N, C-alpha and C positions, 0 to 999 in steps of 0.2 A: 821091326816090326813097329810102324806109326801106331798114332795112339791118337784118336780124334779129341779135338779139343771144344769139351761145351762150356758157354761162358757163361753162369749164373749174375741174373740181372737184379736180385732181389734188393742187394747196399743200394745201386745205383735209386731203386724207390724209396728205398727207407729214405733217402736223404732228401731227394722231392716232398716224401709226405710231411718232412717236418716244417715247411710252410708250405702257405697256400699257392695254387699255381700249377703249372707242369716245369719244373724248373728244379733236377736236370732233368730233359726229358728222354723216357729209359728207351724209344722207340731210337733217338737218334744217338744214342750210344751202342744199341745193339748193332748199328748200322757204320759206327766205327769199329766195332768187334771183327764183322763178319768183315770188312775191309783190312783187316789187317792179320786176316788169316784163322779164324776164330771156324770148327769146321761147324758149329750149331751153339744155342743160345737154352738156355734153360732156366724155368723161372719154376719157385715153389708157392704160387698161390695159398694163400688161407680165410679164414672165415672174418676173421680180423681184422684182414688186409690192413695191418701194422706194413707190410710192404707191397708186392703186387697186387692190383688188384684187375676184379675182371676186367676193364677194358684193356688194361695190358695185354692179356691176355689172348686178347681178341687183333691186338693193334698189331705184335707181333708174330701173331698166326698170319697176316696180313700181309705184311711182311716178307715170309719165311714162304709164301705159301706157290711163288714162279723162283724160287731161288734152289736148282736142282742140286749146288753143293752143298748146300747147309742144311741140318734140321734142326727141328724144335721139338724140344726136351719141356714135360710137364710134369713136374713131378710131387707129391702132397698123400695127404690122408686120405683113404681111398670110400673111407666110410663119414667126411665132411659134409654135410649137409647144408643145404639151404637157410640162410641167415640173414634177413632184410634183401640187401641185393648183390647179397654174393646166393648166383644160383647152384650151390656146393661142386665141389668138386669134378667128380663124375660127370655133371652137363658141363661142365668147362673144357672136358677133355673128348666130349660126344658133341660138342657144338665148333670145336676148332680142326678136330682130327691132326694132331703130331704125329711127325715121324715115331716117335716113341714118349711111354709113358710111364714114369717111375712110381712105385706106389710106399709109401714111407708109414711105417706104424706111429704117428702123429696124434696124438691130441690137441683139439683146440686151443687150450694155452698152454702149449709147450713153447718151450723159447728157440728150439733148435734140435735138428733130428740127433738123437743119440743112442740108438742101439736098430740093430737089425729083427725083422718078422721073427717072431717063434711060430711055425706052421703048423706046430703039432696043435697049438690053439686057435689058430687063425687060419687055418688053411680051405678047412670047411666055407667060411664067410668069406674069404678071398675067391674061392673058386667061381662063384658067377660074374664078379665082376671082372677075372681076367677072360673069361669066355666072351661077356658082352665088349671088351675095348677088343679083343681079338676077332673079332668077327665084323666089327668097323675098319679092319686093317691097321688096327693101330698095336706097334710092337711092347711087349711089358715086359719092362725090368722090376726085380724087386728090391728093396734094401734090403739088403743082408749082412750077418757077422762072418766070419771065415771057419765056420762049423760045416765039416763034411756032411753031417746027416740031412741040416734044414738047406743047405743047397742040392742034398738028392730029393728033397721033399719040395723045392721049389720046381725042378726039373719035373718031378711027376704032376705038380699043380697045374703047369702048362705053360710056365712063364719063356719066353724069348731069352732075358739075359737076367742078370742078378747086378746088382751096385753094390760092391763090397765097403760096406761102414768103415772109413780108414782115420776115425777118431782117436782110437786106442792106437794105433800106430803112429801117426802124428806125435801125440803124446810123448809118447816113448822115444821117439827118435831125438824129442830135443834133450831128454834125458842122456841117451845112449850110457844105460848102465846093462848091465850083465843081462836083463830080461831083455834086454831088443832084440837081439838075434834070434833069442828062440820065439819070439811073440812075429817075428819077421815070419821067422818059418811057417805059422800060419796060414800066413798071407799066401804065402808060395803056394802051402798044398789045396788050400781051398782052391789059387789062381790053375792050379793044375789039375786038380779035379773035376773041376768046371767045365775043362775043355777035354776030361776025358767022355764025358759025359751030355757034351757036345750043349752044354748053355755056353751064350756068351757073356764076358764079364767086361764089365763097368768099374769105377772105381772113384770113390768120392766124402769128402769131409776131410777138412781143415788139411789138404795136402797144398803144398806152397813151391816157391822158388827152391827154398832148401832142401826137403825132402821128396821133391817131385822123382826126381832123377832114378835113385835110389827105390822108389817106389817101382817103376818102370820095369826092374825087371823081374819082378812077375810073369811068367806066360801068356800070351794070346789077350795082353791089357787093350780091349779093344775102345773106348771111349775113358775120361775122366772129365768132374764137371764140377768147376772151381769157380769160385765166386767170392767168396768174405777176402780171402790172402788177394785174391786179384786186384781187386777192391780198393784195398788197403798198398796196392804197389802201385796202381796207377795215379796216387796222391803225391808218388815224387817221383815215378817215372812218366805218367803220363798213359793216357787208358791205350793208345795206340801200341808205345812201346812195350808196357805190361804184357799185352796180350803177344805180341811177337816174340818176347823173352817167353812164356810160358807154351807157347809155341815149338818155339827151337827144343824145349826140354821135350817134348812129346814127341817130336823127330829126329830126332838122334837117335 
């Protein structure tokens, strides 16, 4: 089974924001990714606009509007409200209507995503958000840990997919100690359970050219979202070649 590759453009925007102007151009780099075979583009806008800014979201939505072969995935904190010229996360999604919205339990000042939702605590507040997004035709994915009980709650809540948080997997892969196989089995079991109950499976965070092939052994993996490692690889390989290398692993 092939797995779709969605390239996260946040780090391109981060480099741009370190200087005045629009260099590097996020949209132009998105075009390179698509030309190299990426199946979609991902952004994670935050209220502090440390990387992706609202105009990037609108510009990329316009780029992908007429592209029938690639999807737009906007991920982020569903409760991030309007701050300054940041219109609020949900408003950005409603304005642009991406194919997929991945909801992530981030706080506004969090460095990066580092855990999945605890739906026992947040399920009630997430339910109207899911209903609102799905009513507009947006596919909704929830960022989750490989916990079977939580995955079942995601299904009951109405999520179309889950995105497994793969940070712990990537860290364990580097160590390759005795606990690695046990941890990987948790991810494998989560993937099997997701398929059993009929919820789609995505994955993301710290996946790279070294650990991606092994992770793809989990069943029914529909999509991976990769940004940080791919951008680092692009420095040495060039963006086109880096995307093609990841695409090859996703298609093997």
